C-alpha positions in Angstrom: 152.9 -123.7 -53.0 150.7 -126.2 -51.1 148.1 -125.1 -48.6 145.1 -126.1 -46.6 142.7 -124.4 -44.1 140.1 -125.2 -41.5 137.6 -123.2 -39.6 135.8 -124.5 -36.5 133.1 -123.2 -34.2 135.1 -124.1 -31.1 133.6 -125.4 -27.8 131.9 -122.3 -26.4 130.4 -120.1 -29.2 126.9 -120.9 -30.6 127.9 -120.0 -34.2 131.0 -119.7 -36.3 131.7 -116.0 -37.2 135.0 -116.8 -38.9 135.4 -117.1 -42.6 138.4 -118.3 -44.6 139.4 -118.6 -48.3 142.2 -120.8 -49.6 143.3 -121.0 -53.2 146.7 -122.2 -54.6 145.3 -121.4 -58.1 144.8 -118.0 -59.7 142.1 -115.7 -58.5 141.6 -112.8 -60.9 145.1 -111.5 -61.6 146.5 -113.0 -58.4 148.4 -116.3 -58.7 147.0 -117.5 -55.4 145.0 -116.1 -52.5 144.5 -116.7 -48.8 142.0 -114.9 -46.5 141.2 -115.1 -42.8 138.3 -112.9 -41.4 137.0 -113.0 -37.9 133.6 -111.3 -37.6 132.2 -109.4 -34.6 128.8 -108.1 -33.6 125.6 -109.2 -31.9 122.9 -111.6 -33.3 124.4 -113.0 -36.6 126.2 -109.8 -37.4 129.7 -111.2 -37.0 129.0 -114.0 -39.4 127.5 -111.6 -41.9 130.4 -109.2 -41.6 133.2 -111.8 -42.2 131.3 -113.4 -45.1 130.3 -110.1 -46.7 133.9 -108.9 -46.5 135.2 -112.0 -48.1 132.7 -111.9 -51.0 133.3 -108.2 -51.6 137.0 -108.8 -51.6 136.7 -111.6 -54.1 134.4 -109.6 -56.3 136.9 -106.8 -56.4 139.9 -109.1 -57.3 138.0 -110.9 -60.0 136.9 -107.6 -61.7 140.2 -105.8 -61.1 141.7 -104.0 -64.1 145.0 -102.3 -63.2 145.7 -98.7 -64.2 149.4 -99.5 -64.4 151.9 -102.1 -63.3 150.7 -102.1 -59.8 152.0 -104.5 -57.2 149.8 -107.3 -55.8 149.8 -105.3 -52.5 147.9 -102.5 -54.2 145.2 -105.1 -55.2 145.0 -106.5 -51.7 144.6 -103.1 -50.1 142.0 -102.2 -52.7 140.1 -105.4 -51.9 140.0 -104.6 -48.2 138.8 -101.1 -49.0 136.0 -102.6 -51.0 135.2 -105.1 -48.2 135.1 -102.2 -45.7 132.7 -100.3 -47.9 130.4 -103.3 -48.3 130.3 -104.2 -44.6 129.8 -100.6 -43.5 127.0 -100.0 -46.0 125.2 -103.2 -44.8 125.6 -102.2 -41.2 124.0 -98.8 -41.9 121.1 -100.4 -43.8 119.9 -102.9 -41.1 119.6 -102.1 -37.4 120.5 -105.7 -36.4 123.8 -105.3 -38.2 124.7 -102.0 -36.5 128.4 -101.7 -35.5 129.3 -105.0 -37.0 132.8 -105.5 -38.3 135.5 -108.1 -39.0 139.3 -108.6 -38.9 140.8 -109.4 -42.2 144.1 -110.7 -43.5 144.6 -111.3 -47.2 147.8 -112.7 -48.6 149.2 -113.8 -51.9 152.6 -115.1 -53.1 154.2 -113.8 -56.3 157.7 -114.8 -57.1 159.8 -114.9 -53.9 157.5 -112.4 -52.1 154.4 -112.7 -50.0 152.2 -109.6 -50.1 149.9 -109.1 -47.1 147.2 -106.6 -46.3 145.9 -106.7 -42.7 143.3 -105.1 -40.4 142.6 -106.3 -36.8 144.1 -109.0 -34.6 144.0 -112.1 -36.7 147.6 -113.0 -37.4 150.1 -114.2 -40.0 153.2 -116.1 -38.8 156.3 -117.2 -40.7 158.1 -120.4 -39.6 161.7 -120.5 -41.0 164.7 -122.4 -39.9 163.0 -123.8 -36.8 161.8 -120.4 -35.5 158.4 -118.7 -35.5 157.9 -115.0 -36.2 154.7 -113.0 -36.0 154.7 -110.9 -39.1 151.5 -108.9 -38.5 151.0 -106.4 -35.7 147.7 -106.9 -33.7 145.5 -103.9 -34.0 144.3 -104.2 -30.4 144.3 -102.3 -27.2 146.6 -104.6 -25.3 149.0 -104.9 -28.2 149.3 -101.1 -28.3 149.9 -101.1 -24.5 152.7 -103.7 -25.0 154.2 -101.6 -27.8 154.2 -98.5 -25.6 155.6 -100.3 -22.6 152.6 -100.0 -20.4 152.2 -103.7 -19.9 154.3 -106.8 -20.6 153.5 -109.5 -23.2 152.8 -111.9 -20.2 150.4 -109.4 -18.7 148.7 -108.9 -22.1 147.7 -112.6 -22.2 145.4 -112.2 -19.2 144.4 -108.5 -19.5 140.6 -108.0 -19.2 140.5 -106.0 -22.4 142.6 -108.4 -24.5 139.8 -108.9 -26.9 139.3 -105.2 -27.6 140.5 -104.4 -31.2 141.3 -100.9 -32.3 140.7 -101.3 -36.0 138.3 -103.5 -38.0 136.8 -103.8 -41.5 133.4 -102.2 -41.7 133.1 -100.3 -38.4 134.0 -96.9 -40.0 133.5 -95.4 -43.4 137.2 -95.8 -44.2 139.9 -98.1 -43.0 143.7 -98.0 -43.3 145.3 -101.5 -43.8 148.8 -102.5 -42.9 150.7 -103.4 -46.1 153.6 -105.9 -45.8 156.0 -107.4 -48.3 157.6 -110.5 -46.9 160.6 -112.1 -48.6 160.2 -115.9 -48.6 162.6 -118.8 -49.2 161.9 -122.5 -50.0 161.0 -124.5 -46.9 159.2 -121.6 -45.2 155.8 -122.2 -43.6 153.2 -119.5 -43.5 150.4 -119.8 -40.9 147.4 -117.5 -40.8 144.9 -117.7 -38.0 142.1 -116.0 -36.1 142.6 -115.2 -32.4 140.7 -118.4 -31.5 144.0 -120.1 -32.2 146.6 -117.6 -31.0 144.9 -117.0 -27.6 144.6 -120.7 -26.9 148.1 -121.9 -27.9 151.5 -120.4 -27.2 153.6 -119.5 -30.2 156.1 -122.3 -29.2 153.3 -124.9 -29.5 152.0 -123.4 -32.8 155.6 -123.8 -34.1 155.7 -127.5 -33.0 152.4 -128.5 -34.6 152.8 -126.4 -37.8 156.3 -127.9 -38.3 155.3 -131.6 -38.1 156.1 -133.8 -41.2 152.5 -134.0 -42.2 150.3 -132.5 -45.0 149.1 -128.9 -44.6 145.6 -130.2 -44.0 146.7 -132.6 -41.2 148.6 -129.8 -39.5 145.7 -127.4 -39.8 143.4 -130.1 -38.3 145.8 -130.7 -35.4 146.1 -127.1 -34.6 142.4 -126.7 -34.4 142.0 -129.9 -32.4 144.6 -128.7 -29.8 142.9 -125.3 -29.5 139.6 -127.1 -28.8 141.3 -129.5 -26.4 142.5 -126.4 -24.4 139.0 -125.0 -24.1 138.0 -123.8 -27.6 136.8 -120.5 -26.1 136.4 -118.9 -29.5 135.9 -119.8 -33.2 139.2 -121.2 -34.6 140.5 -120.6 -38.1 143.8 -121.7 -39.5 145.5 -121.7 -42.9 148.8 -123.5 -43.4 150.9 -122.7 -46.5 154.1 -124.6 -47.5 156.4 -122.5 -49.6 
């Protein structure tokens, strides 16, 4: 496993509300850990939400004592539940943080599997055999409209409510994460990102840049640079993982 990440304020926003965490080394009982969180809310609430979620998640993982031989996925989902509790509690305690929340993807590789827990519209892609596949489903209004056949994927890209997410960490007392177990093979590339990347670049361009014969850090840098070159309308976060 070899990985790198980058987060950038972009060209329009006044602050960076994204948070990432990248570790190829053990974190608690996990052999590695990768997190992308994209905060939302007025004032500094988005920034507070994403960072609070990350710190609560890491605290949970570092203190985790399993009751049985639980899979890593149970730990990731438990970490997101703890993150949700921390963000929601903070939002209730301070008026300026009211209704804040954050997307969150947490992933770890154990053996030949990647375990993924996911809330919101940040994404995880797999690149394998020259093709790119979005593994996570966006928890957003337009994604749901696409899934139910109300609009096409092309229409979704320009829909006025394309930034409206239907599920986030911290906005409600409880949250239900998507849990995914992904079988990997040597040579696969995993790319995790906030929507500041996926809304600025087509999947085909993400595939091209993420597949270049460069280090993970150089590819993460190039992806962020291209999103900025195309306008940088949002904060941009990217993690590139070589299997």
